[in-house]
C-alpha positions in Angstrom: 26.5 -14.7 31.8 29.9 -13.1 32.9 28.2 -9.8 32.5 25.5 -10.3 35.1 27.8 -11.9 37.8 28.2 -8.6 39.9 24.2 -7.9 40.0 23.4 -11.6 40.7 25.9 -11.6 43.6 24.5 -8.4 45.0 21.3 -10.3 45.6 22.8 -12.7 47.6 22.2 -10.9 50.9 21.2 -11.9 54.6 18.1 -10.1 55.6 17.6 -9.5 59.1 15.3 -11.9 61.2 12.7 -9.0 61.8 11.4 -9.1 58.5 7.7 -8.6 57.4 6.2 -10.3 54.1 2.9 -9.7 52.0 1.0 -12.1 49.6 1.3 -10.1 46.5 3.2 -8.7 44.9 5.9 -11.1 46.9 7.9 -8.8 49.0 10.2 -9.3 52.0 10.6 -6.0 53.9 12.9 -5.5 57.0 12.5 -3.2 59.7 15.3 -0.9 58.4 13.4 -0.7 54.9 15.3 -2.8 52.7 13.0 -4.8 50.5 13.5 -8.0 48.3 10.9 -8.5 45.7 9.8 -10.8 42.7 8.1 -9.6 39.7 6.3 -11.4 36.9 4.1 -10.5 33.7 2.7 -12.8 31.3 0.5 -11.8 28.1 -1.2 -14.0 25.6 -2.3 -12.5 22.4 -5.5 -13.5 20.0 -5.6 -11.6 16.7 -8.7 -12.0 14.3 -8.5 -9.8 11.1 -11.9 -11.3 9.5 -13.5 -8.6 7.5 -10.4 -6.4 7.4 -10.6 -6.2 3.5 -7.1 -5.6 1.8 -5.5 -6.0 5.3 -6.5 -9.4 5.3 -4.2 -10.5 2.4 -1.4 -9.2 4.5 -2.3 -9.9 8.2 -3.6 -13.4 9.4 -5.6 -14.6 12.5 -3.1 -16.0 15.1 -2.7 -16.6 18.5 0.4 -16.9 20.8 2.5 -15.7 23.8 3.9 -12.4 23.7 5.9 -12.6 26.9 6.8 -14.5 30.0 8.6 -12.1 32.2 10.0 -13.0 35.6 12.2 -10.7 37.8 14.0 -10.1 41.2 15.1 -7.0 42.9 16.6 -5.9 45.9 16.6 -2.4 47.4 18.6 -0.8 50.3 16.6 2.2 51.0 18.5 5.3 50.4 21.5 3.8 48.9 21.1 1.3 45.9 18.8 -1.2 44.3 19.4 -4.1 42.0 17.0 -5.8 39.5 17.5 -9.0 37.3 14.7 -9.9 34.8 14.5 -12.4 32.1 11.8 -13.0 29.5 11.5 -17.0 29.0 9.1 -16.3 26.0 11.6 -14.4 23.6 14.7 -16.0 25.8 16.2 -12.4 26.3 17.5 -10.6 29.4 15.5 -7.4 30.5 16.9 -4.8 32.9 20.1 -6.4 34.8 21.4 -3.3 36.5 22.6 -1.6 39.7 21.2 1.9 40.2 23.1 4.2 43.1 21.4 7.0 45.0 23.7 9.9 44.4 23.1 11.3 48.0 24.5 8.4 49.7 27.7 8.8 47.6 28.1 12.6 47.8 26.0 13.9 50.7 23.3 15.5 48.3 20.8 14.5 45.8 22.2 14.8 42.4 20.1 12.0 40.8 20.3 8.3 40.4 23.2 6.4 38.4 22.6 3.1 36.9 25.0 0.7 35.5 24.4 -2.3 33.3 21.5 -3.2 30.7 18.5 -1.1 30.8 16.0 0.8 28.6 17.3 3.6 27.0 16.8 7.3 27.9 14.6 8.0 25.1 10.9 8.6 24.7 7.9 8.0 26.9 6.2 4.8 25.4 9.6 2.8 25.2 10.4 3.7 28.9 7.1 2.6 30.2 6.8 -0.7 31.9 5.4 -3.6 29.6 2.6 -4.2 32.2 1.6 -0.5 32.0 1.3 0.3 28.1 -1.3 2.8 26.8 -2.3 0.5 23.9 -2.0 -2.9 22.7 1.0 -2.2 20.5 3.8 0.5 20.4 3.5 3.2 17.9 5.1 3.0 14.5 7.8 5.6 15.6 8.6 3.6 18.7 8.9 0.4 17.2 11.1 1.8 14.2 13.6 3.9 16.2 13.5 2.8 19.7 16.5 1.0 20.6 15.0 -0.9 23.7 17.6 -2.2 26.1 21.6 -1.6 26.0 24.4 -1.9 28.1 26.1 1.3 29.7 25.5 3.9 32.3 22.7 6.2 32.6 21.7 9.3 34.9 18.0 10.4 36.1 17.1 13.5 37.8 13.7 14.3 38.7 12.4 17.3 40.2 8.8 18.4 40.8 8.6 20.5 37.5 11.1 18.6 35.1 12.9 15.3 34.7 16.1 15.0 33.0 17.8 11.5 31.7 20.9 11.1 30.0 23.1 7.6 29.1 25.7 6.3 27.1 25.4 2.7 26.0 29.0 1.4 25.3 28.4 -2.3 24.6 25.7 -4.7 22.9 22.7 -6.2 25.0 23.3 -9.2 27.1 22.6 -11.5 24.0 25.5 -10.2 22.3 23.4 -8.3 19.8 23.3 -4.8 18.6 27.2 -3.9 19.1 28.0 -0.1 19.1 28.0 3.0 21.0 24.6 5.1 21.7 24.4 8.6 23.3 21.0 9.5 24.4 19.3 12.3 26.4 15.9 13.2 27.5 13.9 16.3 29.0 10.2 16.2 30.1 8.3 19.1 31.7 5.7 18.0 34.3 3.9 21.3 35.5 1.1 18.9 37.0 2.1 15.8 38.6 -0.7 14.8 41.0 -3.1 11.8 41.2 -5.5 12.1 38.4 -4.0 15.5 37.2 -0.8 15.0 35.0 0.7 16.9 32.3 4.0 15.4 31.0 5.6 16.8 27.9 8.9 15.6 26.8 11.5 15.5 24.0 14.3 13.2 23.4 17.1 12.3 21.0 19.8 9.5 20.6 22.6 8.7 18.2 23.7 5.3 17.5 27.1 4.3 15.8 27.1 0.5 15.0 30.0 -1.6 15.0 31.1 -3.6 11.9 31.4 -7.3 11.8 33.6 -10.0 10.6 32.0 -12.4 8.7 33.0 -16.4 8.8 35.7 -15.7 5.8 37.4 -13.1 8.0 35.8 -10.4 5.6 34.9 -7.0 7.3 31.6 -5.8 6.9 30.7 -2.1 7.5 28.1 -1.0 10.0 24.3 -0.9 8.7 21.0 0.3 10.2 17.5 -0.5 9.5 14.2 1.0 10.8 11.2 -1.0 10.4 7.6 -1.8 12.2 5.3 -4.5 12.4 1.8 -3.9 10.8 0.0 -3.1 14.2 0.1 -6.6 15.5 2.8 -8.3 17.3 1.7 -11.9 15.9 2.9 -11.0 12.3 6.1 -10.8 10.9 5.0 -8.5 7.8 6.5 -5.1 7.8 4.4 -2.2 6.3 7.1 0.2 7.5 10.7 -0.7 6.4 13.6 1.7 5.5 15.9 -1.2 4.0 19.4 -1.5 4.9 21.5 1.7 5.5 25.1 2.0 6.0 25.4 5.1 8.3 25.1 5.6 12.1 21.6 6.0 13.2 20.1 9.3 14.6 16.8 9.5 16.1 14.6 12.0 17.9 11.2 11.7 19.6 8.6 13.6 21.4 6.6 11.9 24.4 
């Protein structure tokens, strides 16, 4: 909880009386352009593998909640925005971050800086919002290699023809898991970027250096890594792709 004290405090602002509201999404907007928003995303899965042949011996019919996400954000136009999100299904923090506009800091647009917990600057599928996924499940490479959210700082610079992302993540997530350092970068070429006419080609890479742990007997355990992916269904615990445990830093690369 200590790590999110600053973002939470920044949300406690006094909005001018001349504010406008709208029904959905819940949003309060001031005459000066400041916005206070609420977001939510819930998903319920039902899987039926009847008639699946050999897969039926591994995958089983099931139902269950996938996510129950809730978030709140505050934006001061041209200066900064703050986001705090939580998934009540998995009991994990989502984005908890402060993003700064460099134009407000340096007088010119040099991109956006973000501090806190956020999705890593790797891949297209992993960085896409959960409510806008292309398919029911993420691809096997994304499941296996994408690190999801980490605590650190990242930079994003978007121009009409390209997008640059880079980040350094120096802490665990807000659950205290996945301790270690990760450096990540991404470049995307966007020669066409109009409504209904988009071409987006990208490449990204990351290098993770996990930290070792000390067990209950005060014995040091060397850092390990493991790559695995579920069998096309979030409801199964079976892993058809599993590297086993490796004792070296993780290096991953992907194309968008």
